[in-house]
PDB file of N, CA, C, O and CB in Angstrom:
ATOM      1  N   MET A   1     157.211  86.398  27.525  1.00  0.00           N
ATOM      2  CA  MET A   1     157.899  85.302  28.167  1.00  0.00           C
ATOM      3  C   MET A   1     157.996  84.130  27.198  1.00  0.00           C
ATOM      4  O   MET A   1     159.041  83.487  27.095  1.00  0.00           O
ATOM      5  CB  MET A   1     157.180  84.888  29.465  1.00  0.00           C
ATOM      6  N   ARG A   2     156.908  83.854  26.489  1.00  0.00           N
ATOM      7  CA  ARG A   2     156.908  82.743  25.554  1.00  0.00           C
ATOM      8  C   ARG A   2     157.922  82.954  24.425  1.00  0.00           C
ATOM      9  O   ARG A   2     158.587  82.017  23.985  1.00  0.00           O
ATOM     10  CB  ARG A   2     155.514  82.551  24.977  1.00  0.00           C
ATOM     11  N   THR A   3     158.021  84.173  23.982  1.00  0.00           N
ATOM     12  CA  THR A   3     158.979  84.439  22.896  1.00  0.00           C
ATOM     13  C   THR A   3     160.406  84.286  23.372  1.00  0.00           C
ATOM     14  O   THR A   3     161.245  83.784  22.623  1.00  0.00           O
ATOM     15  CB  THR A   3     158.775  85.841  22.329  1.00  0.00           C
ATOM     16  N   LEU A   4     160.710  84.695  24.578  1.00  0.00           N
ATOM     17  CA  LEU A   4     162.018  84.501  25.183  1.00  0.00           C
ATOM     18  C   LEU A   4     162.362  83.012  25.337  1.00  0.00           C
ATOM     19  O   LEU A   4     163.463  82.569  25.009  1.00  0.00           O
ATOM     20  CB  LEU A   4     162.067  85.191  26.539  1.00  0.00           C
ATOM     21  N   ALA A   5     161.382  82.263  25.848  1.00  0.00           N
ATOM     22  CA  ALA A   5     161.605  80.803  25.986  1.00  0.00           C
ATOM     23  C   ALA A   5     161.836  80.134  24.667  1.00  0.00           C
ATOM     24  O   ALA A   5     162.690  79.256  24.544  1.00  0.00           O
ATOM     25  CB  ALA A   5     160.431  80.145  26.668  1.00  0.00           C
ATOM     26  N   ALA A   6     161.047  80.562  23.637  1.00  0.00           N
ATOM     27  CA  ALA A   6     161.188  79.970  22.288  1.00  0.00           C
ATOM     28  C   ALA A   6     162.609  80.308  21.726  1.00  0.00           C
ATOM     29  O   ALA A   6     163.233  79.470  21.075  1.00  0.00           O
ATOM     30  CB  ALA A   6     160.039  80.522  21.307  1.00  0.00           C
ATOM     31  N   ALA A   7     163.096  81.528  21.987  1.00  0.00           N
ATOM     32  CA  ALA A   7     164.438  81.867  21.516  1.00  0.00           C
ATOM     33  C   ALA A   7     165.499  81.038  22.207  1.00  0.00           C
ATOM     34  O   ALA A   7     166.467  80.606  21.581  1.00  0.00           O
ATOM     35  CB  ALA A   7     164.718  83.341  21.733  1.00  0.00           C
ATOM     36  N   LEU A   8     165.315  80.815  23.510  1.00  0.00           N
ATOM     37  CA  LEU A   8     166.263  80.026  24.270  1.00  0.00           C
ATOM     38  C   LEU A   8     166.245  78.547  23.847  1.00  0.00           C
ATOM     39  O   LEU A   8     167.282  77.884  23.872  1.00  0.00           O
ATOM     40  CB  LEU A   8     165.961  80.153  25.756  1.00  0.00           C
ATOM     41  N   VAL A   9     165.084  78.038  23.465  1.00  0.00           N
ATOM     42  CA  VAL A   9     164.986  76.709  22.904  1.00  0.00           C
ATOM     43  C   VAL A   9     165.692  76.641  21.600  1.00  0.00           C
ATOM     44  O   VAL A   9     166.436  75.693  21.347  1.00  0.00           O
ATOM     45  CB  VAL A   9     163.561  76.297  22.739  1.00  0.00           C
ATOM     46  N   HIS A  10     165.486  77.620  20.756  1.00  0.00           N
ATOM     47  CA  HIS A  10     166.174  77.678  19.439  1.00  0.00           C
ATOM     48  C   HIS A  10     167.690  77.708  19.580  1.00  0.00           C
ATOM     49  O   HIS A  10     168.412  77.126  18.771  1.00  0.00           O
ATOM     50  CB  HIS A  10     165.718  78.913  18.654  1.00  0.00           C
ATOM     51  N   GLU A  11     168.166  78.397  20.623  1.00  0.00           N
ATOM     52  CA  GLU A  11     169.639  78.503  20.823  1.00  0.00           C
ATOM     53  C   GLU A  11     170.207  77.322  21.601  1.00  0.00           C
ATOM     54  O   GLU A  11     171.417  77.248  21.816  1.00  0.00           O
ATOM     55  CB  GLU A  11     169.983  79.804  21.564  1.00  0.00           C
ATOM     56  N   GLY A  12     169.324  76.377  22.034  1.00  0.00           N
ATOM     57  CA  GLY A  12     169.788  75.169  22.732  1.00  0.00           C
ATOM     58  C   GLY A  12     170.028  75.372  24.200  1.00  0.00           C
ATOM     59  O   GLY A  12     170.594  74.501  24.860  1.00  0.00           O
ATOM     60  N   VAL A  13     169.609  76.512  24.735  1.00  0.00           N
ATOM     61  CA  VAL A  13     169.763  76.769  26.203  1.00  0.00           C
ATOM     62  C   VAL A  13     168.730  75.968  26.979  1.00  0.00           C
ATOM     63  O   VAL A  13     169.038  75.411  28.033  1.00  0.00           O
ATOM     64  CB  VAL A  13     169.609  78.303  26.534  1.00  0.00           C
ATOM     65  N   LEU A  14     167.486  75.905  26.456  1.00  0.00           N
ATOM     66  CA  LEU A  14     166.410  75.177  27.072  1.00  0.00           C
ATOM     67  C   LEU A  14     166.017  74.013  26.206  1.00  0.00           C
ATOM     68  O   LEU A  14     166.200  74.052  24.989  1.00  0.00           O
ATOM     69  CB  LEU A  14     165.227  76.077  27.328  1.00  0.00           C
ATOM     70  N   GLU A  15     165.474  72.968  26.820  1.00  0.00           N
ATOM     71  CA  GLU A  15     164.920  71.834  26.063  1.00  0.00           C
ATOM     72  C   GLU A  15     163.415  71.826  26.261  1.00  0.00           C
ATOM     73  O   GLU A  15     162.941  71.690  27.389  1.00  0.00           O
ATOM     74  CB  GLU A  15     165.553  70.467  26.517  1.00  0.00           C
ATOM     75  N   ASP A  16     162.669  71.967  25.197  1.00  0.00           N
ATOM     76  CA  ASP A  16     161.222  72.104  25.331  1.00  0.00           C
ATOM     77  C   ASP A  16     160.524  70.805  25.662  1.00  0.00           C
ATOM     78  O   ASP A  16     159.337  70.807  25.987  1.00  0.00           O
ATOM     79  CB  ASP A  16     160.650  72.661  24.078  1.00  0.00           C
ATOM     80  N   SER A  17     161.250  69.675  25.583  1.00  0.00           N
ATOM     81  CA  SER A  17     160.659  68.358  25.935  1.00  0.00           C
ATOM     82  C   SER A  17     160.783  68.045  27.405  1.00  0.00           C
ATOM     83  O   SER A  17     160.192  67.073  27.876  1.00  0.00           O
ATOM     84  CB  SER A  17     161.319  67.248  25.138  1.00  0.00           C
ATOM     85  N   LYS A  18     161.528  68.831  28.138  1.00  0.00           N
ATOM     86  CA  LYS A  18     161.713  68.616  29.590  1.00  0.00           C
ATOM     87  C   LYS A  18     160.494  69.151  30.360  1.00  0.00           C
ATOM     88  O   LYS A  18     159.821  70.086  29.925  1.00  0.00           O
ATOM     89  CB  LYS A  18     163.028  69.320  30.095  1.00  0.00           C
ATOM     90  N   ALA A  19     160.241  68.535  31.493  1.00  0.00           N
ATOM     91  CA  ALA A  19     159.155  68.989  32.362  1.00  0.00           C
ATOM     92  C   ALA A  19     159.471  70.420  32.872  1.00  0.00           C
ATOM     93  O   ALA A  19     160.622  70.771  33.130  1.00  0.00           O
ATOM     94  CB  ALA A  19     158.957  67.991  33.569  1.00  0.00           C
ATOM     95  N   LEU A  20     158.437  71.191  32.997  1.00  0.00           N
ATOM     96  CA  LEU A  20     158.599  72.565  33.453  1.00  0.00           C
ATOM     97  C   LEU A  20     159.252  72.636  34.805  1.00  0.00           C
ATOM     98  O   LEU A  20     160.009  73.566  35.083  1.00  0.00           O
ATOM     99  CB  LEU A  20     157.273  73.262  33.497  1.00  0.00           C
ATOM    100  N   VAL A  21     158.962  71.634  35.681  1.00  0.00           N
ATOM    101  CA  VAL A  21     159.573  71.622  37.034  1.00  0.00           C
ATOM    102  C   VAL A  21     161.061  71.469  36.976  1.00  0.00           C
ATOM    103  O   VAL A  21     161.733  71.771  37.962  1.00  0.00           O
ATOM    104  CB  VAL A  21     158.994  70.504  37.879  1.00  0.00           C
ATOM    105  N   HIS A  22     161.611  71.023  35.892  1.00  0.00           N
ATOM    106  CA  HIS A  22     163.089  70.923  35.729  1.00  0.00           C
ATOM    107  C   HIS A  22     163.651  72.351  35.814  1.00  0.00           C
ATOM    108  O   HIS A  22     164.713  72.558  36.400  1.00  0.00           O
ATOM    109  CB  HIS A  22     163.493  70.221  34.328  1.00  0.00           C
ATOM    110  N   TYR A  23     162.974  73.302  35.256  1.00  0.00           N
ATOM    111  CA  TYR A  23     163.474  74.705  35.239  1.00  0.00           C
ATOM    112  C   TYR A  23     162.873  75.518  36.387  1.00  0.00           C
ATOM    113  O   TYR A  23     163.505  76.469  36.846  1.00  0.00           O
ATOM    114  CB  TYR A  23     163.137  75.391  33.881  1.00  0.00           C
ATOM    115  N   VAL A  24     161.703  75.185  36.854  1.00  0.00           N
ATOM    116  CA  VAL A  24     161.056  75.927  37.956  1.00  0.00           C
ATOM    117  C   VAL A  24     160.577  74.868  38.988  1.00  0.00           C
ATOM    118  O   VAL A  24     159.410  74.474  38.997  1.00  0.00           O
ATOM    119  CB  VAL A  24     159.819  76.840  37.418  1.00  0.00           C
ATOM    120  N   PRO A  25     161.511  74.426  39.847  1.00  0.00           N
ATOM    121  CA  PRO A  25     161.152  73.381  40.790  1.00  0.00           C
ATOM    122  C   PRO A  25     160.057  73.770  41.787  1.00  0.00           C
ATOM    123  O   PRO A  25     159.436  72.904  42.402  1.00  0.00           O
ATOM    124  CB  PRO A  25     162.362  72.969  41.534  1.00  0.00           C
ATOM    125  N   GLU A  26     159.826  75.076  41.945  1.00  0.00           N
ATOM    126  CA  GLU A  26     158.769  75.512  42.864  1.00  0.00           C
ATOM    127  C   GLU A  26     157.389  75.089  42.388  1.00  0.00           C
ATOM    128  O   GLU A  26     156.440  75.121  43.171  1.00  0.00           O
ATOM    129  CB  GLU A  26     158.809  77.021  43.031  1.00  0.00           C
ATOM    130  N   LEU A  27     157.250  74.697  41.139  1.00  0.00           N
ATOM    131  CA  LEU A  27     155.965  74.273  40.593  1.00  0.00           C
ATOM    132  C   LEU A  27     155.643  72.830  40.913  1.00  0.00           C
ATOM    133  O   LEU A  27     154.555  72.356  40.588  1.00  0.00           O
ATOM    134  CB  LEU A  27     155.947  74.470  39.109  1.00  0.00           C
ATOM    135  N   ARG A  28     156.569  72.116  41.547  1.00  0.00           N
ATOM    136  CA  ARG A  28     156.338  70.692  41.905  1.00  0.00           C
ATOM    137  C   ARG A  28     155.154  70.655  42.852  1.00  0.00           C
ATOM    138  O   ARG A  28     155.072  71.442  43.795  1.00  0.00           O
ATOM    139  CB  ARG A  28     157.626  70.022  42.574  1.00  0.00           C
ATOM    140  N   GLY A  29     154.255  69.750  42.595  1.00  0.00           N
ATOM    141  CA  GLY A  29     153.042  69.602  43.419  1.00  0.00           C
ATOM    142  C   GLY A  29     151.897  70.454  42.955  1.00  0.00           C
ATOM    143  O   GLY A  29     150.799  70.397  43.509  1.00  0.00           O
ATOM    144  N   SER A  30     152.161  71.276  41.900  1.00  0.00           N
ATOM    145  CA  SER A  30     151.075  72.131  41.339  1.00  0.00           C
ATOM    146  C   SER A  30     150.459  71.471  40.099  1.00  0.00           C
ATOM    147  O   SER A  30     150.877  70.386  39.696  1.00  0.00           O
ATOM    148  CB  SER A  30     151.624  73.556  40.966  1.00  0.00           C
ATOM    149  N   ALA A  31     149.498  72.110  39.518  1.00  0.00           N
ATOM    150  CA  ALA A  31     148.845  71.588  38.307  1.00  0.00           C
ATOM    151  C   ALA A  31     149.788  71.537  37.127  1.00  0.00           C
ATOM    152  O   ALA A  31     149.492  70.861  36.142  1.00  0.00           O
ATOM    153  CB  ALA A  31     147.640  72.435  37.952  1.00  0.00           C
ATOM    154  N   PHE A  32     150.917  72.229  37.190  1.00  0.00           N
ATOM    155  CA  PHE A  32     151.884  72.244  36.098  1.00  0.00           C
ATOM    156  C   PHE A  32     153.014  71.239  36.249  1.00  0.00           C
ATOM    157  O   PHE A  32     153.955  71.230  35.455  1.00  0.00           O
ATOM    158  CB  PHE A  32     152.461  73.601  35.973  1.00  0.00           C
ATOM    159  N   GLU A  33     152.921  70.390  37.269  1.00  0.00           N
ATOM    160  CA  GLU A  33     154.039  69.456  37.587  1.00  0.00           C
ATOM    161  C   GLU A  33     154.367  68.539  36.393  1.00  0.00           C
ATOM    162  O   GLU A  33     155.542  68.315  36.102  1.00  0.00           O
ATOM    163  CB  GLU A  33     153.677  68.582  38.832  1.00  0.00           C
ATOM    164  N   ASP A  34     153.366  68.018  35.712  1.00  0.00           N
ATOM    165  CA  ASP A  34     153.602  67.089  34.600  1.00  0.00           C
ATOM    166  C   ASP A  34     153.718  67.747  33.231  1.00  0.00           C
ATOM    167  O   ASP A  34     153.958  67.060  32.239  1.00  0.00           O
ATOM    168  CB  ASP A  34     152.507  66.092  34.554  1.00  0.00           C
ATOM    169  N   ALA A  35     153.553  69.047  33.161  1.00  0.00           N
ATOM    170  CA  ALA A  35     153.602  69.738  31.877  1.00  0.00           C
ATOM    171  C   ALA A  35     155.012  69.926  31.364  1.00  0.00           C
ATOM    172  O   ALA A  35     155.925  70.177  32.150  1.00  0.00           O
ATOM    173  CB  ALA A  35     152.934  71.068  31.987  1.00  0.00           C
ATOM    174  N   THR A  36     155.204  69.812  30.087  1.00  0.00           N
ATOM    175  CA  THR A  36     156.504  70.101  29.516  1.00  0.00           C
ATOM    176  C   THR A  36     156.599  71.579  29.196  1.00  0.00           C
ATOM    177  O   THR A  36     155.592  72.286  29.145  1.00  0.00           O
ATOM    178  CB  THR A  36     156.753  69.254  28.261  1.00  0.00           C
ATOM    179  N   LEU A  37     157.809  72.030  28.984  1.00  0.00           N
ATOM    180  CA  LEU A  37     157.985  73.427  28.618  1.00  0.00           C
ATOM    181  C   LEU A  37     157.258  73.738  27.326  1.00  0.00           C
ATOM    182  O   LEU A  37     156.654  74.804  27.204  1.00  0.00           O
ATOM    183  CB  LEU A  37     159.463  73.766  28.484  1.00  0.00           C
ATOM    184  N   ARG A  38     157.301  72.814  26.336  1.00  0.00           N
ATOM    185  CA  ARG A  38     156.592  73.018  25.062  1.00  0.00           C
ATOM    186  C   ARG A  38     155.084  73.159  25.289  1.00  0.00           C
ATOM    187  O   ARG A  38     154.449  74.025  24.687  1.00  0.00           O
ATOM    188  CB  ARG A  38     156.874  71.846  24.094  1.00  0.00           C
ATOM    189  N   GLN A  39     154.509  72.322  26.145  1.00  0.00           N
ATOM    190  CA  GLN A  39     153.054  72.397  26.378  1.00  0.00           C
ATOM    191  C   GLN A  39     152.691  73.740  26.971  1.00  0.00           C
ATOM    192  O   GLN A  39     151.662  74.309  26.605  1.00  0.00           O
ATOM    193  CB  GLN A  39     152.581  71.261  27.312  1.00  0.00           C
ATOM    194  N   VAL A  40     153.515  74.277  27.893  1.00  0.00           N
ATOM    195  CA  VAL A  40     153.249  75.582  28.486  1.00  0.00           C
ATOM    196  C   VAL A  40     153.413  76.649  27.427  1.00  0.00           C
ATOM    197  O   VAL A  40     152.586  77.556  27.328  1.00  0.00           O
ATOM    198  CB  VAL A  40     154.184  75.855  29.685  1.00  0.00           C
ATOM    199  N   MET A  41     154.473  76.554  26.628  1.00  0.00           N
ATOM    200  CA  MET A  41     154.690  77.583  25.600  1.00  0.00           C
ATOM    201  C   MET A  41     153.572  77.595  24.568  1.00  0.00           C
ATOM    202  O   MET A  41     153.219  78.653  24.047  1.00  0.00           O
ATOM    203  CB  MET A  41     156.031  77.361  24.901  1.00  0.00           C
ATOM    204  N   ASP A  42     153.019  76.442  24.273  1.00  0.00           N
ATOM    205  CA  ASP A  42     151.923  76.326  23.266  1.00  0.00           C
ATOM    206  C   ASP A  42     150.523  76.522  23.932  1.00  0.00           C
ATOM    207  O   ASP A  42     149.486  76.397  23.281  1.00  0.00           O
ATOM    208  CB  ASP A  42     151.987  74.908  22.555  1.00  0.00           C
ATOM    209  N   MET A  43     150.545  76.834  25.252  1.00  0.00           N
ATOM    210  CA  MET A  43     149.310  77.048  25.970  1.00  0.00           C
ATOM    211  C   MET A  43     148.393  75.874  25.896  1.00  0.00           C
ATOM    212  O   MET A  43     147.185  76.035  25.716  1.00  0.00           O
ATOM    213  CB  MET A  43     148.623  78.242  25.459  1.00  0.00           C
ATOM    214  N   GLN A  44     148.945  74.682  26.031  1.00  0.00           N
ATOM    215  CA  GLN A  44     148.150  73.432  25.970  1.00  0.00           C
ATOM    216  C   GLN A  44     147.862  72.911  27.358  1.00  0.00           C
ATOM    217  O   GLN A  44     147.387  71.783  27.489  1.00  0.00           O
ATOM    218  CB  GLN A  44     148.885  72.350  25.153  1.00  0.00           C
ATOM    219  N   THR A  45     148.123  73.670  28.392  1.00  0.00           N
ATOM    220  CA  THR A  45     147.879  73.227  29.732  1.00  0.00           C
ATOM    221  C   THR A  45     146.669  74.046  30.273  1.00  0.00           C
ATOM    222  O   THR A  45     146.346  75.122  29.771  1.00  0.00           O
ATOM    223  CB  THR A  45     149.174  73.400  30.630  1.00  0.00           C
ATOM    224  N   GLY A  46     146.064  73.516  31.252  1.00  0.00           N
ATOM    225  CA  GLY A  46     144.965  74.264  31.887  1.00  0.00           C
ATOM    226  C   GLY A  46     144.739  73.716  33.270  1.00  0.00           C
ATOM    227  O   GLY A  46     145.203  72.628  33.611  1.00  0.00           O
ATOM    228  N   LEU A  47     144.025  74.479  34.060  1.00  0.00           N
ATOM    229  CA  LEU A  47     143.687  74.012  35.381  1.00  0.00           C
ATOM    230  C   LEU A  47     142.296  74.532  35.750  1.00  0.00           C
ATOM    231  O   LEU A  47     141.831  75.542  35.221  1.00  0.00           O
ATOM    232  CB  LEU A  47     144.748  74.463  36.412  1.00  0.00           C
ATOM    233  N   TYR A  48     141.664  73.837  36.646  1.00  0.00           N
ATOM    234  CA  TYR A  48     140.307  74.217  37.065  1.00  0.00           C
ATOM    235  C   TYR A  48     140.422  75.405  37.966  1.00  0.00           C
ATOM    236  O   TYR A  48     141.255  75.430  38.872  1.00  0.00           O
ATOM    237  CB  TYR A  48     139.564  73.050  37.781  1.00  0.00           C
ATOM    238  N   TYR A  49     139.585  76.403  37.724  1.00  0.00           N
ATOM    239  CA  TYR A  49     139.551  77.593  38.521  1.00  0.00           C
ATOM    240  C   TYR A  49     138.108  78.070  38.621  1.00  0.00           C
ATOM    241  O   TYR A  49     137.390  78.157  37.625  1.00  0.00           O
ATOM    242  CB  TYR A  49     140.463  78.680  37.929  1.00  0.00           C
ATOM    243  N   SER A  50     137.703  78.378  39.854  1.00  0.00           N
ATOM    244  CA  SER A  50     136.348  78.857  40.069  1.00  0.00           C
ATOM    245  C   SER A  50     136.443  80.251  40.688  1.00  0.00           C
ATOM    246  O   SER A  50     137.182  80.459  41.650  1.00  0.00           O
ATOM    247  CB  SER A  50     135.528  77.876  40.984  1.00  0.00           C
ATOM    248  N   GLU A  51     135.708  81.181  40.143  1.00  0.00           N
ATOM    249  CA  GLU A  51     135.715  82.550  40.662  1.00  0.00           C
ATOM    250  C   GLU A  51     134.290  82.995  41.014  1.00  0.00           C
ATOM    251  O   GLU A  51     133.786  84.010  40.532  1.00  0.00           O
ATOM    252  CB  GLU A  51     136.344  83.521  39.627  1.00  0.00           C
ATOM    253  N   VAL A  52     133.672  82.191  41.870  1.00  0.00           N
ATOM    254  CA  VAL A  52     132.337  82.483  42.361  1.00  0.00           C
ATOM    255  C   VAL A  52     132.491  83.134  43.737  1.00  0.00           C
ATOM    256  O   VAL A  52     132.785  82.437  44.709  1.00  0.00           O
ATOM    257  CB  VAL A  52     131.448  81.183  42.429  1.00  0.00           C
ATOM    258  N   TYR A  53     132.306  84.401  43.840  1.00  0.00           N
ATOM    259  CA  TYR A  53     132.599  85.140  45.031  1.00  0.00           C
ATOM    260  C   TYR A  53     131.715  84.755  46.220  1.00  0.00           C
ATOM    261  O   TYR A  53     132.139  84.878  47.369  1.00  0.00           O
ATOM    262  CB  TYR A  53     132.464  86.585  44.749  1.00  0.00           C
ATOM    263  N   GLU A  54     130.529  84.305  45.961  1.00  0.00           N
ATOM    264  CA  GLU A  54     129.616  83.933  47.075  1.00  0.00           C
ATOM    265  C   GLU A  54     129.933  82.569  47.616  1.00  0.00           C
ATOM    266  O   GLU A  54     129.497  82.236  48.717  1.00  0.00           O
ATOM    267  CB  GLU A  54     128.159  83.965  46.621  1.00  0.00           C
ATOM    268  N   ASP A  55     130.682  81.757  46.881  1.00  0.00           N
ATOM    269  CA  ASP A  55     131.035  80.357  47.291  1.00  0.00           C
ATOM    270  C   ASP A  55     132.316  80.376  48.091  1.00  0.00           C
ATOM    271  O   ASP A  55     133.375  80.745  47.584  1.00  0.00           O
ATOM    272  CB  ASP A  55     131.201  79.409  46.042  1.00  0.00           C
ATOM    273  N   LYS A  56     132.214  79.971  49.357  1.00  0.00           N
ATOM    274  CA  LYS A  56     133.412  79.969  50.245  1.00  0.00           C
ATOM    275  C   LYS A  56     134.444  78.972  49.816  1.00  0.00           C
ATOM    276  O   LYS A  56     135.609  79.089  50.197  1.00  0.00           O
ATOM    277  CB  LYS A  56     133.018  79.674  51.676  1.00  0.00           C
ATOM    278  N   ARG A  57     134.041  77.959  49.008  1.00  0.00           N
ATOM    279  CA  ARG A  57     134.984  76.949  48.544  1.00  0.00           C
ATOM    280  C   ARG A  57     135.577  77.313  47.201  1.00  0.00           C
ATOM    281  O   ARG A  57     136.317  76.517  46.623  1.00  0.00           O
ATOM    282  CB  ARG A  57     134.311  75.600  48.457  1.00  0.00           C
ATOM    283  N   SER A  58     135.278  78.481  46.694  1.00  0.00           N
ATOM    284  CA  SER A  58     135.765  78.920  45.380  1.00  0.00           C
ATOM    285  C   SER A  58     137.282  79.101  45.400  1.00  0.00           C
ATOM    286  O   SER A  58     137.875  79.349  46.449  1.00  0.00           O
ATOM    287  CB  SER A  58     135.078  80.239  44.959  1.00  0.00           C
ATOM    288  N   SER A  59     137.884  78.975  44.252  1.00  0.00           N
ATOM    289  CA  SER A  59     139.326  79.140  44.124  1.00  0.00           C
ATOM    290  C   SER A  59     139.793  80.563  44.322  1.00  0.00           C
ATOM    291  O   SER A  59     140.980  80.799  44.543  1.00  0.00           O
ATOM    292  CB  SER A  59     139.768  78.666  42.793  1.00  0.00           C
ATOM    293  N   PHE A  60     138.894  81.502  44.247  1.00  0.00           N
ATOM    294  CA  PHE A  60     139.244  82.888  44.363  1.00  0.00           C
ATOM    295  C   PHE A  60     139.663  83.261  45.757  1.00  0.00           C
ATOM    296  O   PHE A  60     139.993  84.418  46.014  1.00  0.00           O
ATOM    297  CB  PHE A  60     138.116  83.729  43.937  1.00  0.00           C
TER     298      PHE A  60
END
């Protein structure tokens, strides 16, 4: 997916400086709302995730 996005940026179809929600509005309100396409392509974003099965408040 990242390679395809990079190719589309190179061809001028996508702008890597735009917020990801510009292209995927369903991500509005998520941890990716403020991330740019470039940040996601460069894997510079992250979110807190807990996978503790015994904890009922866990993200899992």
